[in-house]
N, C-alpha and C positions, 0 to 999 in steps of 0.2 A: 412850695410843693412839700408834702409830708415825706419823711424818710421812707415810709412804706411805698408810696407812689413812685419815689425815685428808684427803689430797688426793683419794682415791677417793670419800670421803664427800661432799666438796664437789662433785665432778663429778656424783654421782648427784643430789644436791639440785638443782643448776643445771638438769640435764637434765629433771628432773621439773617444775621451775618454768617451764622453757621451753615445755613443752606447754600449761600452763594460762595463762600470761600472759608474753608475750614482752617486754613493756616492763618488767615487775618483774624478770624474769630478767636483762636487759641491765644495769639499774640495779644490781642486787645484785652482778653480775660486775665492773662497773666499780669498786664500792667495795672489792671483794676484791683488786683488782689494784694493784700498785705503779705509780705514775705514771711510773716509769722503764722499766716493762715495755713492749715493743713491742705486746703484746696489749692493753694499756690504750689505746693510740692507736687500735687497730683497733676496739675496743668503742665508743669515743667516736664514731668515724665511722659505726658501725652505728646508734648512737642518733640521730645526725643524720639518717640515711636514714629511720629510723622516724618522726622528728618531721616530716620533709618529706612523707612519705606521709600521715601523719595530717592535716596541713594541707590537702593536695590533696583528701583524702577530705571534709573538712569544707567545702571550697569547691565540691564537686560535680565537680571536674575528674578524679577517679579513681573508678572503679566499685568495687563491693564486691569483685568477683572480682579486679580489678587490685590492690586493696589486699591481699587475701589472698595473691596471688602474690608480692607484695613481702615480706610478712611471712615467707612460706616461704623466700624467698632469704636473708633475714636470719637465720632460724633455722638453715638449713644452714651459713652462714658461722660462726655462733656455736657449733654443735655441733663443728666442726673445732677451734675455739680451745679449747673445753672438754676435748676429747680430748687436746690437746697441752699441758694446764695442768701446770706444774711448781712445785715449792716456791719457786723463785727468782722466780716471777712474782707471788707474793702480797705484799701490803702494803696497809694500809688507807689509802685516799685520805681526806684530811681534807675533811669537808663544809664548804661556805662558810657563814660566820656570818651570822646575820640582823641586821638593823639596823632598828629601829622608828622611826617618826616620829609625833610628837604630832598633826600636822595630818591631818584626815580626807582620804582620797583616793578616787577612783572606781576601780573595778576590774571583774572578771568573776568569775562563778561557773560552773564546769562540773561536772555531775553525771551519773552513770549509775545510774538506778534503773529496772531492766527493767520493762516493762508487763505482762509475763507471767512468773510464777514457779511452779515445781513445789511441790506441797503436801509438807510434812514434810521438805524439803531446804533447806539454807542457800543463799542467793544473795548474792553479794558486791555491795555497792553502794559507789560511790566519790564523794567530794565534794571539789572543789578550789576554792580562792580564790587569785586572783592579781591584782596591780596591772597587770601587762603581759599584753596579749591574746595576744602571740606565745608567751609563756612557758607559758601555762596548758595548751596541747596538747602539751607536751614529755613524752616518756617515758610514753606511755599508749597502750594498744591501742584504736583507735577502731572503733565499730560504730554501728548505727542507733539504739542506746539512749542515746547520749551527747547531752546538750543543753548549750548555752553561752548564758548570759544576762548582762546587765549588772547591776552592783550600783551603786546611786547613791552608796554610801558604803562605804569600807573602813577600819576602824579598826585600830590597832596589834595589838590582841588581839581574836579572834573566836571564837565557839563555833558549831559545826555539829552537828546532831543529827537523826536520823531517828526519828520518833515514830509509834506505833500509836494513832490517835485512840480506839480502843475500850478502851484501857487494857491492852493485852496479850492480849485475848481472841482476836485473829486472827493477830497476828505476834509471834514471839519475836525481839527484836532485841539483838545484842551488838556490841561494838566492840573493836578492838585499838588505838584511837587515843585520845589525850587529847581530851576534848570541847572544852576551851579551849586555843587555841594562838596563838602569835605569828605574824603574817603575814610571810612572806618578802618582802623588798624587791625582789629581783631575780628570783626564780623563782616557785614556787607553794607553797602549804600544803595538805596532803591529809589527809582522814579516810577510814577504811575502816569500813564497817558490814556485818554479816552478818544478813540477814533470813530468817527461817524461817517460812513460812506454816503455819498450823495447820488450815485447813479450805478447801474449794473455794469459789469464787464471785468476784465483783468487789468489792473493798474499797479504801478510800482509805488512802494512806500519806502522812505529812506530813513534809516537809523544813523544818526550822526553823533559820534563821541568825540569830545575835545579834551586834549591833554593841556592843562593850563600851567605854565611855568613862568618864573621871572627871568627875563633876559635883560641885562644891563639895568636892573631896577624896575623894568617895565613888564606888565603881564603880557605873555605871548601865548598863542594857542596853536596846536597842531591837530587837524581834524582827521578822524578815521571814519570811513563811510561804508555802510552796508546797505544793500538794497534787497527788499522783499517784494515779490509779486503777489498781490492779494486778489483773489476771485471774489467779486462782490455779487451776491445772489439776492433774490427776492426776499427769502426768509430761510430759516433753518439753522441747525447747529453746525459747528465747526466740523469739517471732515476729519475722519480718522484714517485717511489713506496711508498706506505704508510708505509713501514717498515723502510724508511731512517732515520726517526726521533730517532729511537732506534736501530741503527746499531749494528752489532756484534763487540763491542769494549771491549777489556779487560781493566780493571781499576786496577791499583796497587798503594798502598801507599797513594795516594793523597787524595782520595775521601771518604766521609762517606757513610754508607750503604744507598741505595735508598729505602725509605719506602713509601708505598702507602698511601696517605692521604685519609681522610674520616673516618678511624678507624672502630671499631665495627666488627661485624661478616663479614667474607669475606676479611677483610683487610689483606694484606700479605706483606712480605718483597721481593722485587725484587732480583733475584739471582745476585751474584757478582763473578767475576773471582778471582782466587787466584794465588799468585805468582807475581813475577816482570813482566813477560811478558806472562800472561795467554792468551791462544788462544782457539778458537772453530772452528771446521771444519765440512764440509759436512752436512749431515742430522742433526747431533746433533746441529750444529750452527743454522740451520734454525728453528729447533724445539724450541731451547732456545729463539731465536729472536721473534718467533711467540707468545710464552708463555708470554714474556715481554710485547709485544705490546697489547695482549688481556687484560692484567692487566691495562695497561696505559689507554685503552679505557674505561674499567669499572670505573676507578678513575675519568677520564675526565668526564664521564656521571654523576657521583655523584656531581662534583663541577661545572658542567655546561660549561666545556671548550670543544671546538671542537677538536676531536681526530686527530690532524695532527702531523707532526714532532715536533711542538712547545710544545707538551705535555711532551716530555722528558725534555725540559727546565723547565717547570712548577715544575716537580717532584724533580728536582735537585737544585732548588733554595731554600733559607732559608724559614722556615715556616713563619716568620714575613713578608718577601717580598711576598710570595705566597698569604698569606691572604690579604695583602694590594692590590695586583694586583686585587684580586677578588672583594674587596670592591670598589676599585677606578674605574676599567675598566669594570667589569661584572655587579655587583649589581647597583652601581651608585644611591643608595637610602639611606635614613636614617637608615633603618633596617640593611643594609650591614655594615654601619659604626659602628652601635651598636654592631653587632656581633664581629667586629674586636676589639672594646674597651673591650668587655667582655672577650676577650681571651688574650690581651696583656697589657703591661704597659709601663712606661717610658724607659725601656731598649730596646724596639723596636723603631727604628728611625721614623717610620711612625705613632706612637701613637699620637703625637702632631697634625699632619694634620688631622688625623681621628677624634679626638675630635673636632677640629674646624669645619670640614665639617658637623659633626652631629649638632653642634651648628647653623650652617647656615640653615640647614632644620628646626630647631625649631624656629630660628629667634626671640628670646625673650631676654629682657635685662638680665634676670637672667642667661640665657645660656652664653652669651658673657662675663658677670661678672665672671661666673664660669671658663670660659677659662682663662681669665686674672689672676684669683686667682691661678690656678694650674700651669700656665706656665709663670714663671717670665721672662724667656728669650725665649718665644714662637715665632715660625716663623710668626704667624699671629696676633701679638699683635696690630699692626697698623690698620689692617682690622677689628679687634674686637672693637677697640675704634671708628672707623668710623661708624661701624654698630650701636654701642650704641648711637652715636650722632644722627644718622638717626632716630632711634626709639624714642629718646627724642624730637626730632623736631616734629615727627608725633603725639606724645602724647600731646605736648603743643598745637598743631593746634586743636586737638580733644577737649582739655580743653577750648580753646578760642572759638570754635564754640558753645559749650553748657556748660557754667561754672556751677559747682556744688561742694558742699563740698566733696562728694564721690570721684569725679575726682581729686580734689586738694589733698586729702589725698593719693590717689593712686599715683599721680604724685610725691609727695614729698618722698613717701616710695620707690618707684621704681627708682628714680633718685635723690639720696641724695647729689650728688655733686652740685656745685654752677653755672654751666655753663649757665642755662636758668632761673636763679632766677629773673632777670630783667624782662623777659617776663611774668613770673608768677605774679610779683608785678603789672604790668601794667593791667593784666586781673582782679586782685582782686580789684585794685583801681577803676575800672570801673563798678564793679558788686556790687550793693547795698546790696544784700543778703550775700555776702562774706566779704565785706569791714570791717564791724564793728568787726566781730569775728576773722578774720584771718590776717588783714593788720599788726597788731603789730607783729605777729609771723613771717611774711615774712621779715618785716624790721629788726627784731632782727637777723634772719638768714643771711641776707645780710651783716650785720655788722660783724658777725663772719667770714664770707667768706673773709672779706677784711684784716683780720689779717694774717701777713706773716707766711709762713711755717718755720719749724726749719732750720737753716743753714746747708748747706751740705747734706740735706736729701731730695732727689726728691721723690715724691710719686711713689709707685710701679705701680699704675694705676691711673685712673681718680677718684678714690674713695678718700674721705676725710681722712686725716692723723692727728689725734689729737696729741697734744703735751702732753707728759707724764713727770712727775717729779720724780726725785730721792727722796727716803725717807729721808727727812731732816726737820728741823724746818720750820715753815711756812714762815720765812723771806727769805728762799732760793728760787730764782726764777727758771723759767724753764731752763733746760740745753739744749745744742745745739742738742743732739741726743735724740730721743724719746726712751725711756721707762725705767724705773722703775724696780727694784725687790728687795724684801726682803724675809726673810724666812716666811712661813705660820704661823698662830697662833699656839702656843704650848699647850694652856689650853684644857681640855677635858670637855665641858659642859655636863650636864645631860639633856636629852630631857625633855622639859616641857609638860604639857597637851595641850598646844596650838601648839606644834610643829607638822608639817605634819606627817601623819602616814606612808607616803611612804619612810621615811628615814630608811636606813639599816646600822647597825653598822658593819664595816669592821675591823676585828682584825688585828693589825699591825704585821709586820714580815719582813724577808729578802727575796729578790727574784732576779734572774738574769734578769736584764732589757736589752731589745734590742735583736738582733739576728745578727749572722754573715752571714746569708743566704739571707738577704733582700737588701734594698737600701742602699747606702753609709751612710745616716744619721741615720740608725738604728743600727750602731755599733760605738765603741766597746761594747760588752756585759760586764757588770760589775755588782757586787752585790750592791743592793740598800736597805737601811733600811727605812721602812715606818712605821710611828706611826699609832696607831688606829685612825679611823676617821669614819664619817657617810657620806653616799652617797645615793642620791634619787634612788629608784629602777627603775624608768623610766625617760625618757627625759621629760623636762618641756612641758606641752601640751598647746594648744591654750586656752582651758578653764582657766587654771591657769594663763597664761600670760595676757589674756584679762581682767581678774579681776584687775591685776596690772595696766594695761593701763587705765581702767576706774577710778580707785582710784587716779591715778597720772596725769590724763588728758593728756595721751600720745596717739598718733595716733596708731591704731591697725595695726599690720603687714599684709601684703597680704598673703592669703592662696592659691593662684594660681587657685582658684576655686575647689580645692580638698576637701574642708570641713575643719571645725575647731574642736570643741569638744575635743576629746581625741587623736587627731593627734598631733605629736610633732610640736611645734612652729617653724617656719622658717622665713627667712628675718629678722634676728636679729643679730646685730653685737656684738663684745666682750663687747663694752661699754653698749649696751642694756642689755646684760646678767649680767654684773656687777651691773647695776642699779636695775635689778630685785632682785639680791641677797641682795642688801641693803634694798629694800622694804620688803623682807621676813624676814630679821633680825629684822627690826622695828616691824613687826607684832608679832614677837615672843619675844620681849623685849631683844634682843641681840644687842651688839654694831656693827656698820657697818664697814665692811673690806675696802670698796673702798670709797675714797673721790673723787667724780666727780664734777668738777667745771663747770660753765656755758660755759667757752671757750673750754671745751672738755679735759682739762688737768686732769690727775688722779694721786693720791697717794695711796699707799697701807699701811693701818694701821696695822703694824705687831702685835700689842698687842691686837687687836680685835679678838674676837672668834665667830663672827657672821657667817652667810651663805656666801659662796663664791663658786667660781668654783673649781673643783678638780685640783690639780697639775697633771703634766703629769705622774709622778711616781705613784701617787695614782690611777690615771685612769688605767694605765697598770696593776698595782698590782691587782686591783679589777677586771679587765677584765679577767685576768688569773685565779684568785681565786684558786691558788695552783694546777691547772690542766694543763697538757701538751698539750692543744689543740691549733690548728692553729687559730681557731676563738673563740670568747667568749662563752664558754659553750659546744662546739662540734667541731668535724672535719667535720661534715656535715653542710655546710653553710645554706641549705635550712631550716634546723631545727631551727636555732637560729636568722636568719637574713632576712630582707627585702633588696634586692639588685637588681642589674640591670636585672637579669633573672626572678625574681618573683614578683617585686614591682608594676608592671603595670605602671611604669614611674611616680610614685608619692610616697608621704609618706603614711604610713598606721597607724592605731591606735596602740597606745603603748600597751604592755602586751599581744600581740597576738602570739608571738613566745615563744619558750622554754627559760626560764631564765638560767643563768649560776649557778654554785654551790653556789654562794653567794646570789642568788635570785634577780639578776640584769637583767633587760630586755634590749634588743636592744643596748647592749654595742658594738655589731657588727651590722651594717646596720641601716636602717631607715633614721636617719640623723647623720652626723659627729658632733662632739661636741667641743665647745670651752673649753680650759683649762686655768688655772690660770697663767701658766708660760710664760716667754719670750721664743721664739724659738731660738735654737742655737745647736751646736754640743755637743754630749755627752762628759762628762769628762772622763779621762782615768782610774781613780782609783775608788775604792768603795766609796760610799757616803751615807750620812744620809739626808733623806727628801729633795732632790734636788728641785730647782725651776727655773732651767735654768740660762743663763747669766744674769748679773745685768742690762745690757743695750742692748736693741735690737729694731728693727723696728717692728717685728711681734710677734704674740701670737700663741701658739701651738693649733692645732686642731687635734683631734683623733677620731678614729672609721670611718669605711667605710660608705658612704651614699647610699641611695636607688638607685642612678643612676650610680654606679660604679661597676667594675668587682671584682671577687673573690680575685685577687692579692692585691687589695686595701682594702680588708676587714680584712686582717690579724691583729691580736692583736698588732703587733709591728710596723705597718705602721704609718708613721708620715706625717703631713701636717702643714701649717702655713698660716697666713694672717694678714694684718694690722688690727688694732683694729676697724676701722670704716667699715670693709668689711661685707657684708651680701648677702645671696643668698638663693635659695630654697632647698639647699642641707645641710645647716648647722643650728644646734640648740645647745642645751646645757642641762646639768643636774647640780644639786647643791650638795655642800658638806659642812661639817664643822667639826671641832675638838672640 
């Protein structure tokens, strides 16, 4: 056959396939095309459009008519590509290899078994299994016959089969797929069956899924069975009845209970079939189906989803994914993402993008820095850095248009890194009002920026990373890896008359630090001995910190326009907090704990008994105060904390919530707090006054802030940041022994 005839044959086959199944035609076309072909890029984009439309249909945000209109647009675009197909465009795209995993995983099953089939004519049925819920709807034509459900276990190898329980008396069944297949790690695994009914009536058809695993070296399978009742008619298309989405399907073994979302009064559990092959028949089946669908409609109305067959998919998807779809596809606003963040944490795979999208709506330097701080391996770190750079350029342009001391202070506090300091210097040099007072400070900062970073330590973000020293005589220079640690001071000073009256004595003792029910870094639980110490009953306020700034000629931190006074200070780094502790020690005639040098390096003076930050163990011990509460002082978060749902998206004045049993306010909520320690994994055994690992890049941060959900307000929740980091969520309180 000539190449011309071969091309024409390919065109005709693709055109015919396009009429029957747009998704299959697109996929076949993609595999035929060379990846270097411009047409390959266009087909990939058409597949992306198809997948996006499919997802919207499953969510109920796209009607069937709108879906068909999108399909027709895609068909028209593909027909043009087929007509222009040339031999140079051809080349087989290499399919991605699959990679198995011995560990069982959860996943999803999507299947299309029409509930109405014509007699004596084959009907195509499709089964898919995927580990990823977003991948399972790719490259498929969605209609009201498609169902999506969760699988409690997905093995490396699985079998999918459609069976006639009458032994072939009602249905003839054939397949073009291998019954046993490896499960794709990244995409989906698919089976095609052709079912030809032999007589009219309503008959069951069984979908059987087998999990195949090795037990004692021998293959063993566990079957998961579902039943669909099929109406066999003389002829005609598949019904578009509203009840299709929740057909009379018996579910056994494989699937968790179907619970109505929304909660509260009226929420109920959807009925489930019992037994390996539970069935419903006649009027009872219709009644049960109607009851299910009525509930689905009610739930769909609560969450704003159009009540179509896709509502069943919504109910059967994991709560994390359901909430994400609602935030991403239905709400599409800051409040929607905030609701998602308030309900979930890092264990949900969509928590990272939800936080970033919320930050995009806020579009503030503090927001993007907060994202970079919380997500050391975040999906959107590059985007956050680019957004920070954009905001910095805009702020510099604003400063250049109308230079002032206030704008200079704001710029230096908001953007403490060195990227645009040359631009700042140029503006200050040209402005006579600023040049005399601020030029030496800018030049000094530029010199500091020229100092090399520690070897083998790339900064975690664009924030400055100070060099810290190990506690040794002054002749020892900086080490290659930043940070420091020694044990905290062991002497117990008696408060003097000059000591602030907000210091509360915490009697020492032993407590179980951590939890086995939290994040990985909150375990293992072990007994920790804490010596008696003093801790400030509230977080350091703007009033207190501003006095320190005034007496030490430091720039005052930004208050975000929320007010200063008795609100907790924000936009302070660990280094700022340490400097405040040193100033407070000096005011009270106590030796300073922290030696902070002009280049940003720090040493801890172990023998000093002045003011310092609390150790992580001291912080958790004081937050618990010998009470078994989830939050500091109560199991009712609203009673003791300002957090995402009640803070008004800002800090609030200290001492306005109920204190814990030790008399400490806001240990949960308002701002999270810097601790003395280096951040690292917990030790395995019991310990006495721990201070974290001797060398680390980050310092511990404790306590949930005003902008985070209840999960992050738990007493045991841990966080960390490099010492130069600052944002509008983080402050500190002071301690001493």
